C-alpha positions in Angstrom: 17.4 154.8 -214.6 17.9 152.6 -217.1 17.1 155.2 -220.1 19.9 157.6 -218.2 22.3 154.7 -218.2 21.9 152.0 -220.9 25.3 150.7 -220.3 24.9 149.7 -216.8 24.0 146.1 -215.9 23.0 145.2 -212.7 23.6 141.6 -211.2 22.2 140.9 -207.8 24.0 137.6 -206.5 22.5 136.1 -203.3 25.0 134.2 -200.9 27.0 133.8 -197.5 27.6 137.4 -196.2 31.0 136.0 -194.9 32.3 135.7 -198.8 31.1 139.2 -199.8 34.3 140.8 -199.1 36.2 138.5 -200.6 34.4 139.1 -203.5 35.0 142.9 -203.7 38.5 142.7 -203.1 39.0 139.6 -205.7 36.6 142.0 -208.3 34.2 139.6 -208.9 31.7 141.7 -207.3 31.6 145.3 -207.5 29.8 146.1 -204.1 28.0 144.1 -201.4 25.7 144.4 -199.0 27.0 142.5 -195.4 28.1 143.2 -191.8 31.1 145.3 -191.5 34.0 143.0 -190.7 36.4 143.6 -187.6 39.0 144.7 -189.8 38.3 146.2 -193.5 40.9 145.4 -196.1 42.8 148.5 -197.1 40.9 147.7 -201.3 37.7 148.5 -200.0 36.0 151.2 -198.6 32.4 150.7 -195.9 29.3 153.5 -196.1 26.9 152.3 -193.2 23.5 152.6 -195.1 22.3 152.9 -191.8 22.3 152.0 -188.3 20.4 148.4 -188.2 20.2 145.9 -185.2 20.3 142.5 -185.4 16.8 141.3 -184.3 14.8 138.1 -183.0 11.9 137.2 -185.3 10.3 134.3 -183.3 6.6 132.4 -184.0 3.8 134.8 -183.4 1.7 131.4 -182.7 1.8 129.7 -179.7 4.6 127.2 -179.6 7.9 125.8 -177.5 10.3 128.5 -178.8 7.7 131.5 -178.6 7.0 130.0 -174.7 11.2 129.6 -174.4 11.8 133.5 -175.2 8.4 134.8 -173.4 10.4 134.7 -169.6 12.0 137.6 -168.5 15.6 135.8 -168.8 15.2 133.2 -171.4 17.9 130.6 -171.7 19.8 131.0 -174.7 21.7 128.2 -174.5 18.3 126.5 -175.3 16.8 128.2 -177.6 17.3 127.1 -181.3 18.6 129.9 -183.9 18.7 130.1 -187.7 21.6 132.4 -188.2 24.9 132.2 -190.7 27.7 129.8 -190.7 30.2 132.1 -190.6 31.1 135.9 -191.1 31.1 138.8 -188.4 27.3 139.2 -187.6 27.9 135.9 -186.4 30.8 136.7 -184.5 28.9 139.7 -182.9 25.8 137.3 -181.6 28.5 134.8 -180.7 29.9 137.5 -178.2 26.4 138.3 -177.4 25.9 135.0 -176.1 29.0 134.8 -174.2 28.4 137.6 -172.4 24.8 137.1 -171.7 
């Protein structure tokens, strides 16, 4: 790629996916990989890379969390989670919790 496009510079920046859209809109980033928001600003386009499901990742070793989620109907309100502070993916997960 570099041989054919020597003037292209690729810079990878990590951060909160909830801020990604704003960075594209303001021109701070050329593109972002993030969950699709409920509404898209008119200045951006969205291309689906692949239909990715949100998955639950739990410890493989015996531990309290593993025991909590190994039952037929876990009490999700008692299970500790690590997830984004804000953004579309968090809102979808919160909606799932309210429905389940």
